[in-house]
N, C-alpha and C positions, 0 to 999 in steps of 0.2 A: 757921253757912251756915243761908238760909232755901231755901223753894223758889219758883218762879216757872212756870204750868205743866208744872210736872212735873217740870222740870230745876232744877239746882243755879243756886243765885244764887252767884257767885263774890264771893270775900271780899275786903273792901273794901282798896285800896292803903296796905302800911303807909307811916306818918307819917313825914316826914323823908327820904324816899327822890325823887329826882329822876328820872323814867325817861329824861328827854331828854339827862343827864349824860354826857359820855364816860367810859369808863371810864378808870381811871388807867393811862397807860403804863409797861410792862415796865421794867427798870432795860436797859440795853445789854449785847450781849453779855460776859459776865466781868465783870460788875457795875461795869465802870468810864465816867466820864462823858466820857473819851477815850480814841481806840484810834492805833494808830500807822498814818500816811498814808504806804504804800510803807516799804519796808526803809530799812538805814542805807545811804547814798549819800555816795559819795567825791567830794569837790569839785576838780575839777583845776583850775578856774579861779582858785583861791588859791593865789600859789606858797608857798612854804615857804623861810620867814624863820626857823626856831628855835624855833618858837612852834607848839602843834600848836589847831586852832579845831574847837569843835564849837560848829554852830548850827542853827538848823532855824526853823520858823512852826508855832503852835497858831492852830487854823482852826477857825470854825465850821461847821456841816454845808454851809451854803453856798459856803462857803469864805472868808469872810470873817476878817481877822484877830483876835485875840482879844487885849486888853491886860490887864494885870493879874494875869498867872497867872504861878504859883514853877513851877519848874523844876527837880527837884534833881537833880545828876551826885553820882556817888558811885566813887572808884577802887576798883581791885582792890587796889590796894597805895598806901599813902602816905594823905595827909588828903585830905577832900574840899574845897573852898573852905570860905571861913568865912561867905558868906553865899549864897541862892539865888537866881538870876538871875531876874529878873521879865518876863514878854514885855512887847515897847515897847505902845505908843501912837502916833496921830498917823501920818505918812506912812508907819511902819514897824510899822503894828498887828500883833503877834501875834509876830512879831520876837525869840527871843532869841540868845542867843551865848556862850560858854565861850573865855577864850582860855587855855591850858596851857603854860607857861615849859618851855621844853627840850622833848628828841625821846627820849624814854623809852620802849619798848615798855611798855605795858599797856592794862588793861580798863576802861572806864568804862562806866557803868549810867545810863542817862539815864530818866526819868520826872516826868510830871505831877504836881503833888500841892498838895492844899488849904492852907487855911492852917493848919490842925494837923500838916502836913507829912506827911502819910496820903496813900497812892498814889491816885489817883485814871486812873491810865492802865495800860496794861501796861507794862512795862521796855524799850527800845532797849538791847542792846549791841553797844558801840564798841569795836572792837578798833584799838590805835595801835601803829600797824607802820613805824617811822623810813623814809623810805628810798620807802614805797611813797605815802604822802600824808601832807598836814596838815592837810586840811581835811575833815570828816567833817556832812554835814547829817543831821538826824534830825525829821521832821515829824508832827505831833498833829493829829485832828480828832475835833470831837464826834460 
């Protein structure tokens, strides 16, 4: 460090650093790319026909539906679905659903996952109670 007029001369700026670059954004709370957008909602609009539905939407931060995102459904008892539902595109962008045959009591965990089946959202717990409802809604947002 040299001196000029008796004051220290500041060292040169390090190379490879762009002082006007934006800082790297922090990960979302909990480290997840998605968060629950509200709680589990019982949907009385869909009548009970002997099948239980769990559905919802995946949306970006502006509320736009996101297509092609995987959703994992895991039952407390029994086997999970053979394949993971993927959110729809087009006029139903972001919509996903699972039809569960029968009306047995059970608890299902719903979670958004990446292509490697790793969780990218907190999980929602859907408690199925026959006679109470046949349709549940779980929404996620970035």
